[in-house]
VOTIMAR-795687 format. One record per atom (N, C-alpha, C): atom name; residue in three letters; x, y, z; residue number from 1. Coordinates in Angstrom, 3 decimals. Example, Ala and Ser with C-alpha at 12.3 -4.5 7.8 and 13.67 -1.06 7.14 Angstrom:
BEGIN
   atom   type       east      north         up   seq
      N    ALA     13.190     -5.690      7.800     1
     CA    ALA     12.300     -4.500      7.800     1
      C    ALA     13.200     -3.300      7.800     1
      N    SER     12.850     -2.250      7.080     2
     CA    SER     13.670     -1.060      7.140     2
      C    SER     12.900      0.030      7.870     2
END
This chain:
BEGIN
   atom   type       east      north         up   seq
      N    UNK    -23.478    -11.274     -6.294     1
     CA    UNK    -22.624    -11.041     -5.499     1
      C    UNK    -22.997    -10.120     -5.180     1
      N    UNK    -23.597     -9.044     -4.772     2
     CA    UNK    -24.115     -8.102     -4.376     2
      C    UNK    -24.786     -8.438     -2.778     2
      N    UNK    -25.247     -9.586     -2.388     3
     CA    UNK    -25.585    -10.199     -1.812     3
      C    UNK    -24.289    -10.970     -1.104     3
      N    UNK    -23.808    -11.306     -1.334     4
     CA    UNK    -22.466    -12.080     -1.403     4
      C    UNK    -22.123    -10.823     -0.290     4
      N    UNK    -21.677     -9.927     -1.107     5
     CA    UNK    -20.814     -8.816     -0.410     5
      C    UNK    -21.479     -7.737      0.887     5
      N    UNK    -22.845     -8.235      0.686     6
     CA    UNK    -23.227     -7.425      1.773     6
      C    UNK    -23.022     -8.040      3.417     6
      N    UNK    -23.135     -9.635      2.757     7
     CA    UNK    -23.318    -10.615      3.935     7
      C    UNK    -21.743    -10.703      4.391     7
      N    UNK    -20.606    -10.210      3.455     8
     CA    UNK    -19.327    -10.371      3.885     8
      C    UNK    -19.061     -8.639      4.592     8
      N    UNK    -19.480     -7.817      4.329     9
     CA    UNK    -19.545     -6.799      5.046     9
      C    UNK    -20.367     -6.593      6.669     9
      N    UNK    -21.249     -7.225      6.420    10
     CA    UNK    -22.438     -7.506      7.808    10
      C    UNK    -21.186     -8.657      8.962    10
      N    UNK    -20.271     -9.695      8.228    11
     CA    UNK    -19.685    -10.146      9.003    11
      C    UNK    -18.113     -9.742      9.775    11
      N    UNK    -17.914     -8.834      8.304    12
     CA    UNK    -16.622     -8.574      9.587    12
      C    UNK    -17.161     -7.553     10.796    12
      N    UNK    -18.338     -6.715     10.214    13
     CA    UNK    -18.340     -5.245     11.566    13
      C    UNK    -18.807     -6.593     12.730    13
      N    UNK    -19.289     -7.857     12.755    14
     CA    UNK    -19.971     -8.435     14.163    14
      C    UNK    -18.324     -8.896     14.256    14
      N    UNK    -17.540     -9.183     13.085    15
     CA    UNK    -16.413     -9.788     13.817    15
      C    UNK    -15.363     -8.800     14.374    15
      N    UNK    -15.805     -8.198     13.694    16
     CA    UNK    -14.659     -6.214     14.006    16
      C    UNK    -15.030     -5.803     15.336    16
      N    UNK    -16.475     -6.051     15.634    17
     CA    UNK    -16.533     -5.834     17.076    17
      C    UNK    -16.588     -6.599     17.880    17
      N    UNK    -16.945     -7.981     17.809    18
     CA    UNK    -16.483     -8.766     18.636    18
      C    UNK    -14.474     -8.548     19.178    18
      N    UNK    -14.364     -8.336     18.345    19
     CA    UNK    -12.443     -8.154     18.398    19
      C    UNK    -12.331     -7.377     18.995    19
      N    UNK    -13.390     -5.954     19.383    20
     CA    UNK    -12.719     -4.828     19.086    20
      C    UNK    -12.774     -5.214     21.270    20
      N    UNK    -13.703     -5.766     21.723    21
     CA    UNK    -14.144     -5.678     22.443    21
      C    UNK    -13.596     -6.510     23.404    21
      N    UNK    -12.308     -7.920     22.611    22
     CA    UNK    -11.766     -8.769     23.383    22
      C    UNK     -9.835     -7.791     23.276    22
      N    UNK    -10.004     -7.312     22.679    23
     CA    UNK     -8.750     -6.308     22.556    23
      C    UNK     -8.305     -5.283     23.470    23
      N    UNK     -9.500     -5.362     23.849    24
     CA    UNK     -9.567     -3.996     24.806    24
      C    UNK     -8.836     -3.744     26.027    24
      N    UNK     -9.009     -5.351     26.752    25
     CA    UNK     -8.011     -5.982     27.936    25
      C    UNK     -6.954     -5.813     27.742    25
      N    UNK     -6.653     -6.262     26.502    26
     CA    UNK     -5.070     -6.558     26.197    26
      C    UNK     -4.193     -5.563     26.319    26
      N    UNK     -2.929     -5.536     27.218    27
     CA    UNK     -1.815     -4.585     27.457    27
      C    UNK     -1.363     -4.023     26.078    27
      N    UNK     -0.965     -4.786     25.304    28
     CA    UNK     -0.560     -4.244     23.680    28
      C    UNK     -1.294     -3.481     23.417    28
      N    UNK     -2.767     -3.632     23.132    29
     CA    UNK     -3.457     -3.150     22.016    29
      C    UNK     -3.862     -2.023     23.050    29
      N    UNK     -3.384     -1.389     24.487    30
     CA    UNK     -3.816     -0.212     25.363    30
      C    UNK     -2.487      0.442     25.347    30
      N    UNK     -1.351      0.061     25.144    31
     CA    UNK     -0.184     -0.286     25.071    31
      C    UNK      0.253      1.564     23.848    31
      N    UNK     -0.500      0.695     22.360    32
     CA    UNK     -0.707      1.264     21.114    32
      C    UNK     -1.414      2.214     20.651    32
      N    UNK     -2.687      2.177     21.618    33
     CA    UNK     -3.684      3.454     20.989    33
      C    UNK     -3.264      3.973     22.396    33
      N    UNK     -2.408      3.981     23.435    34
     CA    UNK     -1.401      5.256     23.797    34
      C    UNK     -0.574      5.576     23.271    34
      N    UNK     -0.053      5.072     22.576    35
     CA    UNK      0.934      6.111     21.283    35
      C    UNK      0.541      6.467     20.111    35
      N    UNK     -0.614      6.088     19.742    36
     CA    UNK     -1.280      6.422     18.840    36
      C    UNK     -1.389      5.428     17.694    36
      N    UNK     -0.105      4.157     17.532    37
     CA    UNK     -0.132      3.723     17.057    37
      C    UNK     -1.165      3.074     15.845    37
      N    UNK     -2.179      2.517     17.205    38
     CA    UNK     -3.062      1.470     16.667    38
      C    UNK     -3.911      2.402     15.376    38
      N    UNK     -4.464      3.518     15.204    39
     CA    UNK     -4.644      4.210     14.540    39
      C    UNK     -4.166      4.066     12.991    39
      N    UNK     -3.011      4.078     13.315    40
     CA    UNK     -2.367      3.737     11.384    40
      C    UNK     -2.365      2.183     11.618    40
      N    UNK     -2.140      1.041     12.742    41
     CA    UNK     -2.209     -0.330     12.335    41
      C    UNK     -3.934     -0.534     11.227    41
      N    UNK     -4.960      0.368     12.239    42
     CA    UNK     -6.591     -0.265     11.220    42
      C    UNK     -6.583      0.358     10.032    42
      N    UNK     -5.552      1.404      9.473    43
     CA    UNK     -5.529      2.768      8.161    43
      C    UNK     -5.158      1.371      7.450    43
      N    UNK     -4.003      0.589      7.506    44
     CA    UNK     -3.093     -0.154      7.041    44
      C    UNK     -4.386     -1.221      6.523    44
      N    UNK     -4.998     -1.907      7.505    45
     CA    UNK     -5.769     -3.217      7.714    45
      C    UNK     -6.888     -2.882      6.935    45
      N    UNK     -7.754     -1.934      6.794    46
     CA    UNK     -9.042     -1.263      6.317    46
      C    UNK     -8.457     -1.235      4.508    46
      N    UNK     -7.452     -0.542      4.093    47
     CA    UNK     -6.520     -0.338      3.322    47
      C    UNK     -6.053     -1.472      2.691    47
      N    UNK     -6.149     -2.285      2.828    48
     CA    UNK     -6.059     -3.684      2.477    48
      C    UNK     -7.021     -4.189      1.968    48
      N    UNK     -7.985     -4.722      3.282    49
     CA    UNK     -9.212     -4.803      3.024    49
      C    UNK    -10.116     -4.514      1.153    49
      N    UNK     -9.958     -2.927      1.626    50
     CA    UNK    -10.861     -2.141      0.836    50
      C    UNK     -9.993     -2.918     -1.065    50
      N    UNK     -8.932     -2.754     -1.007    51
     CA    UNK     -8.655     -2.947     -1.830    51
      C    UNK     -8.385     -4.288     -2.316    51
      N    UNK     -8.676     -5.631     -1.782    52
     CA    UNK     -9.066     -7.386     -2.102    52
      C    UNK    -10.586     -7.076     -1.922    52
      N    UNK    -11.166     -5.765     -1.885    53
     CA    UNK    -12.536     -6.039     -2.257    53
      C    UNK    -13.017     -5.707     -3.699    53
      N    UNK    -11.869     -4.481     -3.906    54
     CA    UNK    -12.152     -3.936     -5.510    54
      C    UNK    -11.181     -4.564     -6.540    54
      N    UNK    -10.751     -5.334     -6.080    55
     CA    UNK    -10.108     -5.912     -6.725    55
      C    UNK    -11.024     -7.309     -7.407    55
      N    UNK    -11.687     -7.923     -5.931    56
     CA    UNK    -12.820     -9.166     -6.466    56
      C    UNK    -13.723     -8.668     -7.308    56
      N    UNK    -14.144     -7.828     -7.162    57
     CA    UNK    -15.548     -6.611     -7.675    57
      C    UNK    -14.718     -6.353     -9.283    57
      N    UNK    -13.700     -6.236     -9.252    58
     CA    UNK    -13.183     -5.988    -10.454    58
      C    UNK    -12.808     -7.684    -11.929    58
      N    UNK    -12.355     -8.388    -11.335    59
     CA    UNK    -12.183     -9.298    -11.583    59
      C    UNK    -14.026    -10.319    -11.637    59
      N    UNK    -14.854    -10.250    -10.756    60
     CA    UNK    -15.998    -10.707    -11.069    60
      C    UNK    -16.839     -9.994    -12.431    60
      N    UNK    -16.511     -8.440    -12.414    61
     CA    UNK    -16.890     -7.987    -13.214    61
      C    UNK    -16.665     -8.523    -15.271    61
      N    UNK    -15.100     -9.002    -15.177    62
     CA    UNK    -14.367     -8.904    -16.081    62
      C    UNK    -14.615    -10.463    -16.221    62
      N    UNK    -14.735    -11.604    -15.541    63
     CA    UNK    -14.780    -12.990    -15.785    63
      C    UNK    -17.000    -12.931    -16.493    63
      N    UNK    -17.700    -12.497    -16.131    64
     CA    UNK    -18.758    -12.041    -16.367    64
      C    UNK    -19.383    -10.832    -17.552    64
      N    UNK    -17.876    -10.550    -18.091    65
     CA    UNK    -18.116    -10.022    -19.493    65
      C    UNK    -17.339    -11.311    -20.797    65
      N    UNK    -16.333    -11.610    -20.275    66
     CA    UNK    -15.943    -13.085    -20.644    66
      C    UNK    -16.975    -14.048    -20.680    66
      N    UNK    -17.957    -14.080    -19.947    67
     CA    UNK    -19.106    -15.346    -20.046    67
      C    UNK    -19.856    -14.335    -20.768    67
      N    UNK    -20.223    -13.852    -20.821    68
     CA    UNK    -21.168    -13.345    -21.856    68
      C    UNK    -20.890    -13.274    -23.226    68
      N    UNK    -19.603    -12.708    -22.962    69
     CA    UNK    -19.429    -13.003    -24.701    69
      C    UNK    -18.583    -14.394    -25.493    69
      N    UNK    -18.778    -15.517    -24.846    70
     CA    UNK    -18.881    -16.764    -24.852    70
      C    UNK    -19.982    -17.815    -25.281    70
END
């Protein structure tokens, strides 16, 4: 499970860096950056992402507990 989590986080970092490089030339991104709203968008996306990761880790531990009991 930890190897999958590490691979997932690394891939998200790589894709995020690539997307950030492409978004810098976009006019909508520059508009949101100038208004300061891009940080709100990033905060919401990160909150959702961390919530999903926490949910998956919790679900994995519950499933592992059930497997050990049976």
